[in-house]
C-alpha positions as CSV (number, residue, x, y, z in Angstrom):
1,M,57.3,15.8,7.2
2,A,60.4,14.1,8.0
3,E,62.9,15.1,10.7
4,A,65.9,17.0,10.6
5,Y,68.7,15.7,12.9
6,I,71.7,17.0,14.6
7,I,74.3,14.5,14.7
8,D,77.5,16.4,15.4
9,S,78.9,20.0,16.0
10,V,82.2,21.7,15.2
11,R,83.9,24.7,15.6
12,T,87.9,26.2,15.4
13,P,88.7,28.4,18.1
14,R,88.4,31.8,17.4
15,A,91.7,33.9,16.8
16,T,92.2,37.7,17.0
17,G,90.6,39.1,13.9
18,K,93.0,41.7,13.1
19,P,95.9,41.8,10.2
20,G,98.9,41.0,11.1
21,K,98.0,39.8,14.8
22,G,95.7,36.9,15.0
23,A,96.9,33.2,15.0
24,Y,95.4,32.7,11.7
25,Y,96.3,35.9,9.9
26,G,97.6,34.8,6.5
27,M,96.0,31.4,6.7
28,H,93.3,30.7,3.6
29,P,90.1,31.0,4.9
30,Q,89.0,27.9,2.8
31,H,91.7,26.2,5.4
32,L,89.5,26.9,8.1
33,A,86.1,25.7,6.8
34,A,87.9,22.5,5.3
35,T,89.4,21.9,9.3
36,V,85.4,21.5,10.6
37,L,84.7,19.4,7.6
38,K,87.8,17.1,8.4
39,A,86.6,17.0,11.5
40,L,83.2,16.3,11.2
41,R,84.1,13.4,8.9
42,E,86.7,11.6,11.0
43,R,84.5,12.2,14.2
44,N,81.6,10.0,12.3
45,N,83.6,7.9,10.4
46,L,81.9,9.2,7.3
47,N,81.6,8.0,3.7
48,T,81.6,11.4,2.0
49,S,80.1,10.7,-1.0
50,D,77.1,9.9,0.7
51,I,76.9,13.9,1.7
52,D,74.4,15.6,-0.4
53,D,75.0,18.8,0.1
54,V,77.8,21.8,2.1
55,I,75.8,24.9,2.9
56,W,77.9,27.5,4.1
57,G,77.3,30.9,5.2
58,T,80.0,33.7,4.6
59,S,78.9,37.3,4.6
60,S,81.9,39.0,3.2
61,Q,82.6,37.2,-0.1
62,K,85.5,38.8,-1.4
63,G,88.9,38.5,-1.8
64,Q,90.4,34.7,-0.6
65,Q,86.6,34.2,0.9
66,A,85.1,34.3,-2.7
67,G,84.1,31.8,-5.2
68,D,81.9,29.6,-3.5
69,L,84.1,28.7,0.0
70,A,81.5,25.5,0.7
71,R,82.7,23.4,-2.4
72,M,86.1,24.9,-2.5
73,A,86.5,23.6,0.9
74,A,85.2,20.6,0.9
75,L,87.6,19.5,-2.2
76,D,90.2,21.2,0.2
77,A,88.7,18.9,2.8
78,G,89.5,15.5,0.7
79,Y,85.5,14.8,0.4
80,D,84.1,12.8,-2.2
81,T,84.1,15.1,-5.7
82,S,80.3,14.3,-5.8
83,V,79.6,16.8,-2.5
84,S,78.2,19.8,-3.8
85,G,78.3,23.0,-1.9
86,V,76.9,26.6,-2.0
87,T,78.0,29.9,0.2
88,M,75.0,32.4,1.1
89,D,74.9,35.5,2.8
90,R,72.8,36.9,5.6
91,F,75.3,39.0,7.1
92,C,75.5,38.0,10.5
93,G,73.0,35.8,10.2
94,S,74.6,33.7,7.5
95,G,75.6,30.8,9.7
96,L,72.6,29.8,11.4
97,T,70.3,30.4,8.0
98,A,72.9,27.9,6.7
99,I,71.6,25.4,9.4
100,N,68.3,26.5,8.7
101,L,68.2,26.1,4.9
102,A,69.6,22.7,5.7
103,A,66.9,21.5,8.4
104,G,64.3,22.5,5.3
105,Q,66.0,20.4,3.1
106,L,65.9,17.4,5.4
107,K,62.3,18.1,6.5
108,A,61.1,18.2,3.2
109,G,62.7,15.1,2.1
110,H,64.8,16.2,-0.5
111,E,68.0,15.3,0.7
112,E,69.5,13.1,3.5
113,L,72.9,14.5,4.6
114,I,74.1,17.5,4.6
115,I,76.9,19.7,6.1
116,A,75.8,23.4,7.3
117,G,78.3,26.1,9.1
118,G,80.2,29.4,8.1
119,T,83.5,30.9,8.1
120,E,84.3,34.4,8.7
121,M,88.2,35.9,8.5
122,M,87.7,39.2,9.5
123,S,91.6,39.6,9.6
124,H,91.4,38.9,5.6
125,I,88.4,41.0,5.2
126,T,89.9,44.0,6.8
127,E,92.8,44.0,4.7
128,Q,91.2,43.4,1.7
129,S,88.8,46.4,2.6
130,M,92.2,48.5,3.5
131,K,93.1,47.7,-0.1
132,E,90.0,48.9,-1.7
133,R,90.6,52.1,0.1
134,E,93.9,52.6,-0.9
135,L,92.6,52.1,-4.5
136,G,89.7,54.6,-4.0
137,I,86.9,52.0,-4.2
138,L,83.9,53.3,-2.0
139,S,82.6,50.3,-0.4
140,G,80.2,52.3,1.9
141,G,77.6,51.6,4.5
142,L,74.4,49.4,3.2
143,G,72.6,50.8,0.8
144,T,74.7,53.4,-0.5
145,G,75.0,51.8,-3.7
146,N,71.4,52.2,-4.6
147,P,70.4,56.0,-4.2
148,R,66.6,55.2,-4.3
149,L,66.8,52.6,-1.9
150,H,68.7,54.8,0.3
151,A,66.4,57.3,0.2
152,K,63.4,54.5,1.3
153,Y,65.5,53.3,4.0
154,P,68.3,55.2,5.7
155,Q,70.6,52.3,6.9
156,S,73.6,53.5,9.1
157,H,76.8,52.2,11.0
158,Q,75.4,49.1,13.0
159,G,77.7,50.7,15.9
160,M,75.6,54.1,15.7
161,C,72.3,51.8,15.4
162,A,73.1,50.2,18.8
163,D,73.9,53.6,20.4
164,A,70.8,54.9,18.6
165,I,68.9,52.0,20.3
166,A,70.4,52.1,23.7
167,S,69.5,55.9,23.8
168,M,65.9,55.6,22.9
169,E,64.8,52.3,25.1
170,G,66.7,54.6,28.2
171,F,69.5,52.0,28.6
172,T,72.6,53.6,30.6
173,R,76.4,52.8,30.2
174,E,76.7,51.2,33.4
175,Q,74.0,48.5,32.6
176,L,75.7,47.8,29.2
177,D,79.3,47.6,31.1
178,A,77.8,45.2,33.2
179,F,76.4,42.9,30.9
180,S,79.3,43.2,29.0
181,L,81.6,42.2,32.5
182,E,79.1,39.0,33.0
183,S,79.6,37.8,29.6
184,Q,83.3,38.0,30.2
185,R,82.8,36.0,33.5
186,R,80.6,33.3,32.5
187,A,83.2,33.0,29.1
188,A,86.1,32.4,31.9
189,H,84.2,30.0,34.0
190,A,83.1,27.7,30.8
191,I,86.6,27.6,29.4
192,A,88.2,26.8,32.7
193,N,85.6,24.0,33.3
194,G,85.9,23.0,29.5
195,Y,82.3,23.4,28.9
196,F,83.7,24.0,25.0
197,D,86.2,21.4,24.4
198,H,83.5,18.8,23.1
199,S,82.9,21.0,20.0
200,M,86.3,22.8,19.7
201,V,88.9,21.3,17.4
202,P,92.5,22.8,17.0
203,V,93.7,24.6,13.7
204,L,96.9,23.0,12.5
205,D,99.1,24.0,9.6
206,D,100.3,22.1,6.6
207,D,102.8,19.7,8.7
208,G,100.8,19.1,11.3
209,N,101.6,21.6,13.5
210,V,99.2,23.2,16.2
211,V,98.0,26.9,15.0
212,L,95.9,27.3,17.7
213,D,93.7,25.5,20.4
214,K,91.5,27.7,22.3
215,D,90.3,30.8,22.0
216,Q,92.4,34.4,21.8
217,H,89.9,36.9,22.3
218,P,88.3,36.7,25.9
219,R,89.4,39.0,28.5
220,P,88.9,37.5,31.7
221,E,91.2,40.2,33.7
222,T,88.3,42.9,32.5
223,T,86.7,45.0,35.7
224,M,84.0,47.5,35.1
225,D,86.7,50.4,36.1
226,D,88.3,48.8,33.0
227,L,84.9,49.0,31.0
228,A,84.7,52.6,32.6
229,K,87.8,53.9,30.9
230,L,87.1,52.9,27.4
231,T,86.5,55.8,25.0
232,P,83.1,54.6,23.0
233,S,83.7,53.5,20.0
234,F,81.7,55.5,17.7
235,L,82.1,59.0,18.7
236,K,84.7,59.7,16.4
237,I,82.7,58.5,13.1
238,A,79.1,59.6,14.5
239,D,79.3,63.0,12.5
240,M,81.7,62.0,9.7
241,P,80.1,61.8,6.0
242,M,79.3,57.7,5.5
243,N,77.6,58.0,1.8
244,R,77.8,60.1,-1.4
245,E,75.5,62.8,-0.1
246,G,77.5,63.4,2.6
247,E,75.4,62.2,5.7
248,T,76.9,61.2,8.6
249,P,75.9,57.8,10.8
250,R,73.7,60.2,13.4
251,G,71.7,61.9,10.8
252,L,71.0,58.8,8.6
253,I,69.2,57.5,12.1
254,N,67.9,61.2,12.8
255,R,66.4,61.5,9.5
256,V,63.9,58.5,10.6
257,Y,64.0,59.4,14.1
258,P,64.6,63.3,14.5
259,D,64.1,63.2,18.1
260,V,66.3,60.6,19.5
261,D,69.5,62.4,20.9
262,I,72.0,59.4,20.3
263,Q,74.5,59.0,23.2
264,C,77.3,57.2,22.4
265,M,78.1,54.3,24.6
266,H,78.9,51.0,22.7
267,H,82.8,50.7,23.1
268,A,85.5,47.5,22.3
269,G,84.4,46.0,25.7
270,S,80.4,46.0,25.1
271,S,80.6,45.3,21.2
272,S,81.4,42.1,19.9
273,G,85.1,40.7,19.4
274,V,86.4,40.8,15.6
275,V,87.7,37.3,15.5
276,D,88.8,34.8,12.7
277,G,86.9,31.1,12.7
278,A,84.6,28.2,11.4
279,A,81.8,26.2,12.6
280,A,79.9,23.4,10.8
281,M,76.8,20.8,12.0
282,L,76.5,17.6,10.4
283,M,72.7,16.9,10.1
284,A,70.8,14.1,8.5
285,S,67.2,13.0,8.0
286,D,65.3,10.2,10.0
287,A,65.9,7.8,6.9
288,Y,69.6,8.5,6.8
289,V,69.8,8.0,10.4
290,K,67.8,4.6,10.6
291,K,70.3,3.1,7.9
292,S,73.4,4.7,8.8
293,G,73.5,3.7,12.6
294,L,74.5,7.4,13.4
295,K,73.2,8.8,16.4
296,P,71.5,11.8,16.6
297,R,71.7,14.6,19.5
298,A,68.9,17.1,18.8
299,R,66.3,17.4,16.7
300,V,65.1,20.8,15.4
301,V,61.5,21.9,16.2
302,T,61.3,24.5,13.6
303,T,63.1,27.6,12.2
304,A,62.1,31.0,11.6
305,N,63.1,34.5,9.7
306,M,61.8,38.0,10.7
307,G,62.9,41.5,9.2
308,D,62.4,44.9,11.6
309,D,63.2,48.3,11.2
310,P,66.5,48.9,8.8
311,T,67.5,52.2,9.8
312,L,67.6,50.4,13.6
313,M,68.8,47.7,11.9
314,L,69.3,45.3,15.4
315,N,66.0,45.0,16.9
316,A,64.7,42.0,14.8
317,P,65.6,39.4,17.4
318,V,63.0,39.9,20.0
319,P,59.7,39.7,16.8
320,A,61.7,36.7,15.5
321,A,61.6,34.7,18.8
322,K,58.0,35.4,19.1
323,K,57.5,34.2,15.7
324,I,58.9,30.9,15.9
325,L,57.6,30.3,19.6
326,A,54.1,30.8,18.0
327,R,55.0,28.6,14.9
328,A,56.5,25.9,17.4
329,G,53.2,26.2,19.7
330,L,55.6,26.9,22.4
331,T,55.8,29.7,25.2
332,V,59.1,31.4,26.9
333,A,58.5,28.9,29.7
334,D,59.1,25.9,27.2
335,I,62.5,27.1,26.8
336,D,65.4,26.0,28.8
337,L,68.5,27.6,27.4
338,W,68.4,30.7,25.0
339,E,71.4,32.1,22.7
340,V,71.0,35.7,21.1
341,N,74.4,36.7,19.6
342,E,76.1,39.8,21.5
343,A,76.5,42.0,18.5
344,F,76.3,44.8,21.2
345,A,75.5,44.7,24.7
346,V,72.3,46.3,24.0
347,V,71.0,43.6,21.8
348,V,70.6,41.1,24.6
349,T,69.9,43.6,27.2
350,K,66.7,44.6,25.6
351,F,66.0,40.8,24.4
352,I,66.1,39.5,28.1
353,R,63.5,42.8,29.1
354,D,61.5,42.4,26.0
355,M,60.9,38.3,26.0
356,G,60.6,38.8,30.2
357,I,63.4,35.8,30.8
358,S,66.2,35.6,33.1
359,P,69.2,36.3,32.7
360,D,70.8,33.4,34.2
361,V,69.0,31.0,31.1
362,I,70.4,33.1,28.2
363,N,74.1,33.2,26.9
364,V,74.9,31.4,30.0
365,N,78.5,30.7,28.7
366,G,79.4,34.3,27.7
367,G,79.3,35.2,24.3
368,A,80.6,37.4,21.5
369,I,81.6,40.1,23.6
370,A,83.8,37.9,25.4
371,L,84.6,35.5,22.7
372,G,84.4,37.3,19.3
373,H,81.8,37.1,16.2
374,P,83.1,35.5,13.5
375,I,80.7,36.7,11.3
376,G,79.3,34.1,8.5
377,A,80.4,31.6,11.1
378,T,78.8,32.7,14.2
379,G,75.4,31.1,14.0
380,A,76.6,27.7,13.7
381,V,79.0,28.6,17.0
382,L,75.9,29.4,19.0
383,I,73.9,26.2,17.7
384,G,76.6,24.2,19.0
385,T,77.4,25.9,22.5
386,V,73.3,25.9,23.2
387,L,73.5,22.2,22.3
388,D,76.3,21.4,24.4
389,E,75.2,22.9,27.1
390,L,71.5,21.3,27.0
391,E,73.2,18.0,27.5
392,R,75.6,19.1,30.4
393,R,72.5,20.2,32.2
394,N,70.2,17.2,31.1
395,L,67.9,20.1,29.5
396,K,65.4,19.6,26.4
397,R,65.2,22.6,24.2
398,G,67.0,25.5,23.1
399,L,66.0,29.2,21.0
400,I,68.9,30.6,19.0
401,T,68.6,33.8,17.1
402,M,70.7,37.1,16.4
403,C,70.4,40.3,14.5
404,A,71.8,40.6,10.6
405,A,72.2,44.0,9.0
406,G,69.6,45.0,7.5
407,G,67.2,44.8,9.9
408,M,66.8,41.1,10.2
409,A,66.9,37.8,12.4
410,P,67.2,34.3,11.8
411,A,65.4,31.7,14.1
412,I,66.1,28.1,15.2
413,I,64.6,26.0,18.3
414,I,66.5,22.4,18.9
415,E,65.3,20.0,20.5
416,R,67.2,16.9,22.7
417,V,66.6,13.7,21.3
């Protein structure tokens, strides 16, 4: 089997993803994607006609994010018209899955040079959703459009799922807040020391002016007292009707888990930040590396996907990690750095406990609680973050995984060359 090498990794700064507030508000999503595609071309002196495909993750494919963002962004970036593109959706796992699919194509020998990544402009999607509500369009929760599926697998609000898991597993709000504060501390340390500088590229407007060159979301001044004062985010929606049948987020979970007393614990400071962003990786086969002279930074050891309970939705990262370790013939001790998306504090807190790993080797530069979660781009961001840190620390292997709606988790193990 051929190798799948990672040549380079770039991302935009993450901007506040609320309508009218973030640096990218009003910018076309294709512009963000084209920014990282241009950066890969320029940094690696690419002949874009050599690129076999662009594989892109975008979860909410509506409005300006619809219409195969991968192909349109490649054209917007000035790539050769021979470069095709495909855009796919695995909810939060879209960007990571795009890279996994690229790795599979390269390892199978079907392609030689691929760019994979993702984009999500939460500001745009929020605005689109507001317009839909004004028009009376019911977008609703997962499964609401299919009564048969809804009857089999009730799927609640993700935040309510996080609170349910924390309640079931015996985590306290203080534990979740402490983890969240550490995410802010680590992100602030990484930013102050320039750990993100190698991969982060500024976003420019059409006149060449800098729109944003640093992450907007971190709150380094956060304290435990600040977090303790925040009202749980999902308290208000817990008992509000969520679907046509009038069931509530709490009721959907209690239909499957009737004995769980769900305590609302997660809030804005212990949940992933709503942001806009894009990220991309340049990937090549060993054959292309030999003939092009490109220098690989890492190779993809293997990839995996895992499904889990769709009602609790967020628990698949642990079985995904166990599956991919077994597939690679590795143990927990063989992984130097771990990255698990901080969708909610309980996701990573539970992962640390269940996998028996040290908090010192996971999300070492903070995560989405501090930096934000641009849904379709996040997986690509996390892989790039791990790769940069493996190089900085002169370590070997990293494992990256993340929860995705519907109760899924993609995973990847990378190894420095």
